[in-house]
C-alpha positions in Angstrom: -21.8 -6.6 18.9 -18.5 -5.7 19.6 -15.8 -8.7 20.5 -15.2 -7.3 23.8 -18.8 -8.1 24.3 -19.1 -10.9 23.1 -16.2 -11.7 25.8 -18.0 -10.1 28.5 -21.2 -12.0 28.1 -19.5 -14.9 29.1 -19.6 -14.1 32.6 -22.9 -12.4 32.6 -23.9 -14.2 36.5 -20.3 -14.5 38.3 -17.1 -12.7 38.6 -15.3 -15.8 38.6 -16.0 -17.9 34.9 -16.6 -21.6 35.4 -13.6 -24.0 33.4 -16.5 -24.2 30.3 -16.6 -20.3 30.4 -12.7 -20.1 30.1 -12.5 -22.7 27.1 -15.6 -20.7 25.0 -13.5 -16.9 26.2 -10.5 -18.7 24.9 -11.8 -19.9 21.8 -13.4 -16.4 21.4 -9.9 -14.6 21.8 -8.5 -17.2 19.0 -11.0 -16.1 17.1 -11.6 -12.7 17.5 -7.7 -11.4 17.4 -7.5 -11.4 13.6 -10.5 -9.5 13.4 -9.1 -7.0 16.2 -6.0 -6.8 14.0 -7.2 -6.6 10.9 -10.1 -3.6 12.6 -6.9 -1.3 12.7 -6.5 -0.7 9.3 -9.1 2.3 8.0 -10.3 0.9 4.8 -13.5 -0.5 5.2 -15.5 -2.5 2.6 -17.2 -0.3 0.2 -15.0 2.2 0.7 -14.2 4.9 -2.2 -10.6 6.3 -2.2 -10.0 9.6 -3.9 -6.1 10.6 -4.2 -5.4 13.7 -4.6 -2.2 15.9 -5.3 0.5 17.2 -8.6 2.8 15.4 -11.0 4.0 13.3 -8.2 0.4 11.6 -7.8 -0.2 12.2 -11.3 2.6 9.7 -12.1 0.4 7.0 -10.8 3.4 5.3 -8.6 2.8 5.2 -5.1 -1.2 5.0 -5.6 -1.2 1.7 -7.6 1.2 0.4 -5.3 -1.3 1.6 -2.2 -4.2 0.1 -4.1 -2.3 -3.7 -4.9 -1.5 -3.6 -1.7 -5.1 -3.2 -0.3 -6.3 -5.9 -3.2 -4.4 -8.5 -2.5 -3.7 -8.6 1.1 -7.6 -7.6 1.5 -8.9 -9.2 -1.4 -12.1 -9.6 0.4 -12.7 -6.2 0.7 -14.3 -4.0 -2.0 -12.5 -0.6 -2.4 -12.4 1.6 -5.4 -9.5 3.8 -6.2 -9.1 6.8 -8.5 -5.9 9.0 -8.9 -6.9 13.2 -9.4 -3.2 13.7 -9.1 -2.6 16.9 -12.2 0.9 17.6 -13.1 2.2 21.8 -12.0 -0.7 21.7 -9.3 -0.9 24.0 -6.3 -3.4 24.2 -3.5 -5.2 26.6 -6.0 -5.0 24.3 -8.7 -3.2 24.8 -11.9 -4.0 23.9 -15.8 -6.5 21.3 -15.3 -8.6 23.8 -13.4 -8.6 26.4 -10.3 -9.2 24.8 -7.2 -12.6 24.5 -6.6 -13.6 23.7 -10.0 -10.8 20.6 -9.5 -12.2 19.7 -5.9 -15.6 19.7 -7.4 -14.9 17.9 -10.7 -12.0 15.7 -10.2 -13.3 14.7 -6.1 -16.4 15.5 -4.7 -17.7 13.9 -7.7 -17.0 10.7 -7.1 -18.1 10.6 -3.4 -14.9 9.4 -1.6 -15.4 8.4 2.0 -11.1 8.3 2.1 -9.3 11.3 0.4 -5.6 11.9 0.6 -4.2 14.9 0.0 -0.3 15.6 -1.1 0.6 18.8 -2.1 3.6 21.5 -2.1 6.3 20.8 -4.1 5.3 22.8 -6.3 3.6 25.4 -3.9 6.8 26.1 -2.4 8.5 27.8 -5.6 11.5 25.6 -5.5 13.3 28.3 -4.3 14.3 29.3 0.0 11.7 30.0 2.5 8.9 32.3 2.0 6.6 33.8 4.1 3.5 35.1 1.6 4.0 31.9 -0.6 3.9 29.5 2.5 0.8 32.0 3.4 -0.8 30.6 0.2 -0.3 27.2 0.9 -1.3 27.2 4.8 -4.7 29.1 3.7 -5.2 27.1 0.7 -4.7 24.1 2.0 -7.4 25.1 4.7 -9.9 25.8 1.8 -9.5 22.1 0.4 -10.3 20.6 4.0 -13.3 22.7 4.6 -14.6 22.6 1.0 -14.1 18.4 1.1 -15.7 18.1 4.3 -18.7 20.7 4.0 -19.2 18.1 1.2 -19.0 14.9 2.0 -19.6 15.0 6.1 -17.6 12.1 7.6 -15.4 12.0 4.7 -11.9 10.2 6.2 -8.7 12.1 5.2 -5.2 11.8 4.7 -3.0 14.7 4.9 0.5 13.7 3.5 3.6 15.7 4.1 5.5 16.1 1.1 7.8 13.8 -0.3 11.4 15.0 -1.2 13.1 16.8 -3.0 16.4 15.1 -3.5 19.1 17.4 -1.7 20.6 13.6 -0.4 22.8 12.3 -3.9 23.3 15.8 -4.8 24.5 18.9 -3.4 22.0 21.4 -2.4 20.6 23.9 -4.9 21.1 26.8 -2.6 22.6 27.4 1.1 20.0 25.0 3.1 18.3 23.0 0.6 14.6 23.2 -1.2 14.1 19.9 0.7 14.2 21.5 4.6 12.0 23.9 2.9 9.4 21.1 2.3 9.9 19.7 6.1 8.9 22.9 7.4 5.6 23.1 5.0 5.2 19.2 6.0 4.9 20.1 9.7 2.5 22.4 9.0 0.6 20.0 7.1 1.2 17.6 10.0 0.2 20.3 13.0 -3.2 20.8 11.0 -3.7 17.2 10.6 -3.6 16.3 14.1 -5.9 20.0 14.8 -8.4 18.8 12.7 -8.0 14.6 13.5 -6.9 13.6 10.8 -4.9 11.2 9.5 -1.2 12.3 9.1 1.1 9.8 6.8 5.0 11.3 6.5 6.8 10.7 2.9 9.3 13.1 3.5 11.8 10.9 6.7 11.4 7.6 4.8 12.5 8.5 1.7 15.3 10.5 2.8 16.5 7.5 5.0 16.9 5.6 2.4 18.6 8.2 0.3 21.3 8.2 2.4 21.8 4.6 2.8 21.2 4.2 -1.1 24.0 6.5 -1.0 26.7 4.9 0.8 25.7 1.4 -0.7 25.8 3.1 -4.0 26.0 6.3 -5.0 25.5 6.5 -8.7 22.4 4.2 -8.5 21.3 5.7 -5.9 20.9 9.2 -7.7 18.8 7.2 -10.1 16.1 6.8 -7.8 14.7 10.3 -8.2 16.6 11.0 -11.2 15.0 14.5 -11.6 15.2 15.4 -7.9 11.4 15.8 -7.5 9.8 12.8 -9.3 10.8 9.9 -7.6 10.9 6.2 -10.0 9.1 3.2 -8.8 11.7 2.3 -6.3 11.3 5.6 -4.4 7.3 5.4 -5.1 7.2 2.1 -3.6 8.5 4.2 0.2 6.1 6.6 -0.6 3.5 3.9 -0.3 5.1 2.5 3.0 5.0 5.7 4.5 1.1 5.8 3.7 -0.1 2.4 4.2 2.1 2.6 7.4 -0.2 5.8 8.6 -2.9 3.3 7.9 -1.4 0.6 10.1 -1.4 -2.1 7.4 -0.1 -5.1 8.2 2.9 -6.6 8.0 2.2 -10.7 6.9 1.2 -12.0 4.1 0.6 -15.4 5.4 3.2 -17.2 7.9 3.7 -20.7 8.2 5.8 -23.6 10.9 6.1 -27.0 10.0 7.6 -29.4 12.7 8.8 -32.5 10.1 9.9 -34.6 12.8 6.7 -34.3 14.9 4.7 -34.4 11.7 2.3 -31.3 12.4 1.6 -27.7 12.1 3.3 -25.8 14.4 2.2 -22.4 13.5 -0.3 -20.8 10.7 -1.2 -17.3 10.4 -3.9 -15.9 7.5 -3.8 -19.1 5.7 -5.5 -22.6 6.0 -2.7 -25.9 5.7 -4.2 -28.8 4.8 -2.9 -32.7 3.6 0.4 -32.4 5.6 2.8 -35.6 4.7 6.0 -36.5 5.5 7.9 -39.4 3.9 10.8 -38.9 1.5 9.5 -35.6 1.1 7.4 -33.5 2.7 4.2 -32.1 0.8 1.0 -30.2 2.0 -1.8 -27.6 0.5 -1.5 -24.6 1.7 -4.7 -21.5 0.9 -3.4 -18.4 2.2 -5.7 -15.6 3.2 -3.7 -12.8 1.1 -1.0 -12.1 -1.8 2.3 -11.1 -1.8 3.1 -7.5 -2.5 4.8 -7.5 -6.0 8.2 -6.4 -6.7 10.7 -6.5 -9.5 14.0 -7.0 -7.3 15.7 -7.6 -10.5 15.5 -3.9 -11.5 19.0 -2.8 -9.7 17.3 0.6 -8.7 13.9 -0.6 -7.2 16.4 -3.0 -5.5 18.4 -0.9 -4.3 15.6 1.3 -3.1 13.9 -1.6 -1.8 16.8 -3.2 0.2 17.9 0.4 1.6 14.6 0.8 4.0 12.3 -1.6 6.0 9.8 -2.1 3.3 10.1 -5.8 3.1 9.8 -6.1 6.9 7.2 -3.6 7.4 5.0 -4.7 4.5 5.7 -8.3 2.6 6.6 -10.7 5.0 5.9 -14.6 3.8 7.7 -16.4 6.3 7.7 -20.4 5.9 9.6 -22.3 8.6 10.9 -26.1 8.8 12.4 -27.7 11.8 12.8 -31.2 12.2 14.3 -32.1 8.8 17.0 -34.6 7.9 18.8 -34.1 4.8 21.6 -31.4 4.1 19.6 -29.7 1.2 16.0 -29.5 -0.4 14.4 -28.7 -3.3 11.6 -26.4 -3.1 8.0 -26.3 -6.0 4.6 -25.1 -5.5 2.1 -26.3 -8.1 5.4 -27.9 -9.6 7.1 -25.2 -10.3 10.6 -24.5 -8.9 11.2 -21.8 -6.2 14.1 -22.7 -5.7 17.0 -25.1 -3.2 17.6 -24.8 0.3 19.6 -26.2 2.9 18.5 -27.2 6.2 19.8 -24.3 8.3 17.8 -21.7 5.6 14.3 -23.4 6.0 15.1 -23.7 9.8 15.7 -19.7 10.0 12.5 -19.4 8.0 12.5 -18.0 4.5 10.3 -14.9 3.0 8.4 -16.3 0.1 7.8 -12.6 -0.2 10.5 -12.1 -2.2 11.0 -15.3 -4.4 9.9 -16.7 -7.9 6.1 -17.9 -6.4 2.7 -19.0 -8.2 1.6 -16.3 -5.8 3.8 -13.6 -6.9 3.1 -14.0 -10.2 -0.5 -14.1 -9.3 -0.2 -11.1 -7.5 2.0 -9.5 -10.3 -1.2 -10.1 -12.7 -3.0 -8.4 -10.1 -0.5 -5.1 -10.4 -0.6 -5.2 -14.6 -4.7 -4.9 -14.0 -4.5 -1.9 -11.6 -2.4 0.0 -14.1 -4.3 -0.7 -16.5 -7.8 0.4 -15.3 -6.0 3.8 -14.0 -4.7 3.8 -17.7 -8.9 3.4 -18.6 -9.7 6.1 -16.3 -7.1 8.6 -17.3 -8.6 8.2 -20.5 -11.6 8.6 -19.0 -10.7 11.7 -17.0 -8.2 14.0 -19.1 -8.6 12.9 -22.0 -12.2 13.0 -22.6 -13.5 14.7 -19.6 -10.4 17.6 -18.7 -9.9 18.1 -22.9 -13.2 18.6 -24.1 -15.3 20.1 -20.8 -15.2 23.0 -22.8 -17.1 22.0 -26.3 -20.3 21.1 -24.4 -20.3 18.1 -26.7 -23.2 15.8 -27.2 -21.9 12.7 -27.3 -19.2 13.4 -24.3 -21.4 11.8 -21.7 -22.0 9.0 -23.3 -18.3 8.7 -24.0 -17.5 8.9 -20.4 -20.1 6.4 -19.1 -18.5 3.9 -22.0 -14.9 4.2 -20.4 -16.5 4.4 -16.6 -18.2 0.7 -17.8 -15.0 -0.1 -19.1 -13.2 0.6 -16.1 -15.1 -1.4 -13.6 -14.9 -4.4 -16.3 -11.4 -4.1 -15.9 -11.7 -3.7 -11.7 -14.0 -7.1 -11.4 -11.2 -8.7 -13.2 -8.7 -7.3 -10.7 -10.6 -8.5 -8.4 -11.1 -12.1 -8.9 -7.5 -12.3 -9.9 -6.6 -11.3 -6.5 -8.5 -14.3 -4.7 -6.1 -16.8 -3.5 -5.5 -20.4 -4.7 -5.1 -23.5 -2.9 -1.6 -24.3 -3.9 0.4 -27.8 -3.3 4.1 -27.4 -1.7 6.6 -30.4 -1.8 10.4 -30.2 -0.2 12.3 -32.8 -1.6 15.7 -33.7 -0.6 18.6 -33.5 -2.8 
């Protein structure tokens, strides 16, 4: 039964609800609001996601960032991820097999409920617009969608407009630039997705916008975001991950807390439980958040430039803590006995974003991401070093080796999920 049906069920006999019914309505709305907000995110418990693409997907960066976001933001969802990107691939396939083999072995065999497709960088051939080259791309792309939908009825597909060739931080290699060609390919992808009622993600526009801002801030470092102009480093892939997650209506908030120290009360809490709030010489409380922050290495100069030249933090990584009614000028802030930082009363009144601070939650999330990378490494070995490399030799022990690596990956994933579960944390704000 939907939340809407439950709410209307409060008024079966009268057009004008009683005060008691109004109280019940408000209670239901409070409970239902988080559920309805989360329902906008399309991934569901039990989903299996396959990322399909070329070398940019094969880098296992935007894909692992997306996975870690989902696992840390929705720790009680069980969603399984696999990266099926192969360097050099086009809509016709590549060195790892023609397209029908690729789809059968690297997508359909996993029985995904969700698939993303990002192709185009190689398909446009790194040259000016060519109608015949584009025709191969458009018909090949449609073939991919038709094949997958026929084999997997009900699959939810996200088509991705190709990430950019960097014509921002360096001059274009020919008049108009290669990215202008990719944008036209992306327009086809968008129109096809809309026509087929698919989700469409734009991984070109936000990266270009970020590159323009980064160049204006630090032109030399900006060139390192996509050093070879094709394959972004982690900073560029974070913005690409943002593009995909925003297409999926990903929520910005990790957890949000506002405390009125003067009134000795919790003023607001979102996606968290706050208990044992105590005032005195220090302000202390226990907090159990519903999610973990997105782990980002802002000590990396290139990553930091990319992130601060975008709206990544505002859009996806908000963990605000606001404390009003404090009396001292400055406070030392610890969580579980670990120093997080020193903050002025004004900073705390305005609010600080815990997601960018060295909190125990951030360290926990970093462990989750490390396990994300490790299970992807195991899968890569199983798929590329065993299954693909040995497929023509019909070795008797190959199936057993694949099965053993699958079991090993499952064990790593189980540990990843366990590490993602939020824990109670003890907060202390002590005047200096």
